[in-house]
C-alpha positions as CSV (number, residue, x, y, z in Angstrom):
1,X,11.9,-27.5,-51.7
2,X,9.4,-25.0,-50.7
3,X,5.7,-24.5,-51.7
4,X,4.8,-21.3,-53.7
5,X,1.9,-19.8,-55.4
6,X,2.3,-17.7,-58.5
7,X,-0.4,-15.3,-59.8
8,X,0.1,-13.7,-63.2
9,X,-2.2,-11.2,-64.9
10,X,-1.7,-11.4,-68.7
11,X,-2.8,-8.8,-71.2
12,X,-6.4,-9.3,-72.3
13,X,-5.5,-9.2,-76.0
14,X,-4.0,-12.7,-75.9
15,X,-5.9,-15.4,-77.8
16,X,-6.8,-18.7,-76.0
17,X,-3.9,-20.5,-77.7
18,X,-1.4,-17.7,-76.6
19,X,-2.8,-17.8,-73.1
20,X,-2.4,-21.6,-72.9
21,X,1.1,-21.4,-74.4
22,X,2.1,-18.8,-71.8
23,X,0.8,-21.0,-69.0
24,X,2.7,-24.0,-70.4
25,X,5.9,-21.9,-70.7
26,X,6.0,-21.1,-67.0
27,X,4.9,-24.6,-65.9
28,X,7.7,-26.1,-68.1
29,X,10.2,-23.6,-66.6
30,X,9.3,-24.9,-63.1
31,X,9.8,-28.6,-64.1
32,X,13.0,-27.8,-66.0
33,X,14.6,-26.3,-62.9
34,X,13.8,-29.3,-60.6
35,X,10.4,-28.1,-59.4
36,X,7.0,-29.6,-59.5
37,X,3.7,-28.0,-60.6
38,X,1.0,-29.0,-58.0
39,X,-2.0,-27.2,-59.4
40,X,-2.7,-24.8,-62.3
41,X,-5.9,-22.7,-62.4
42,X,-6.7,-20.3,-65.2
43,X,-9.3,-17.9,-64.0
44,X,-9.8,-16.2,-67.3
45,X,-10.8,-12.6,-68.1
46,X,-11.5,-10.5,-65.0
47,X,-11.9,-6.8,-64.3
48,X,-8.9,-5.0,-62.7
49,X,-9.3,-2.9,-59.6
50,X,-7.4,-0.1,-61.4
51,X,-6.2,0.3,-65.0
52,X,-2.8,-1.1,-65.9
53,X,-1.3,0.2,-69.1
54,X,-4.7,1.7,-70.0
55,X,-6.3,-1.8,-69.8
56,X,-9.3,-2.4,-67.4
57,X,-9.3,-6.2,-67.8
58,X,-6.7,-9.0,-67.6
59,X,-6.3,-12.7,-68.0
60,X,-5.6,-14.2,-64.5
61,X,-3.7,-17.4,-63.9
62,X,-2.7,-19.0,-60.6
63,X,-0.2,-21.8,-60.3
64,X,0.8,-23.7,-57.1
65,X,4.3,-25.3,-57.3
66,X,7.2,-26.7,-55.4
67,X,10.7,-25.5,-56.2
68,X,14.0,-24.6,-54.6
69,X,14.1,-21.1,-53.2
70,X,16.9,-20.2,-55.7
71,X,14.5,-20.8,-58.6
72,X,12.3,-17.7,-57.8
73,X,14.9,-15.3,-59.1
74,X,15.0,-17.1,-62.5
75,X,11.2,-17.1,-62.6
76,X,11.2,-13.3,-61.8
77,X,13.6,-12.6,-64.6
78,X,11.5,-14.6,-67.1
79,X,8.3,-12.9,-66.0
80,X,9.9,-9.4,-66.3
81,X,11.1,-10.2,-69.9
82,X,7.6,-11.3,-71.0
83,X,5.7,-8.5,-72.6
84,X,2.4,-10.4,-72.4
85,X,2.2,-10.2,-68.6
86,X,1.1,-7.0,-66.9
87,X,1.6,-8.0,-63.2
88,X,2.9,-11.0,-61.3
89,X,3.3,-12.1,-57.7
90,X,4.7,-15.2,-56.1
91,X,4.0,-16.1,-52.5
92,X,5.7,-18.6,-50.2
93,X,3.1,-20.9,-48.7
94,X,3.3,-22.2,-45.1
95,X,1.9,-25.5,-44.0
96,X,-1.5,-24.1,-43.2
97,X,-1.9,-22.5,-46.7
98,X,-0.8,-25.8,-48.3
99,X,-3.4,-27.7,-46.2
100,X,-6.1,-25.1,-47.1
101,X,-5.4,-25.4,-50.8
102,X,-5.5,-29.2,-50.7
103,X,-8.8,-29.1,-48.9
104,X,-10.1,-26.5,-51.4
105,X,-9.1,-28.6,-54.4
106,X,-10.5,-31.8,-52.8
107,X,-13.9,-30.2,-52.0
108,X,-13.4,-30.9,-48.3
109,X,-15.4,-29.1,-45.6
110,X,-13.8,-26.4,-43.6
111,X,-14.3,-26.4,-39.9
112,X,-13.3,-23.9,-37.4
113,X,-11.5,-25.9,-34.8
114,X,-11.5,-23.1,-32.2
115,X,-15.3,-23.0,-31.8
116,X,-16.6,-24.5,-28.6
117,X,-19.9,-26.2,-28.1
């Protein structure tokens, strides 16, 4: 099982309930296929860098999960079928990114180990 991070930009016309239902749908998809959701972070409504489908804002959502590498193709198909999402991107996380995310969630202090006194 590998660690991944999924970021989805949903259309801004979704209600709060629809936005939460969409998040639950993809989190359930991960668990149904033998994966595990490690962290879910809805960012909410943000401005886009450029218009997508004549919209200048979008509802951002980031999910960190563990899943077999074969699962990502199923996830991609489901995301492309969903008309409420405008863009998506999943990224494989290496051990340093996983460690960074764990520290960030835990409120730990970041130190630069390469600095010399």
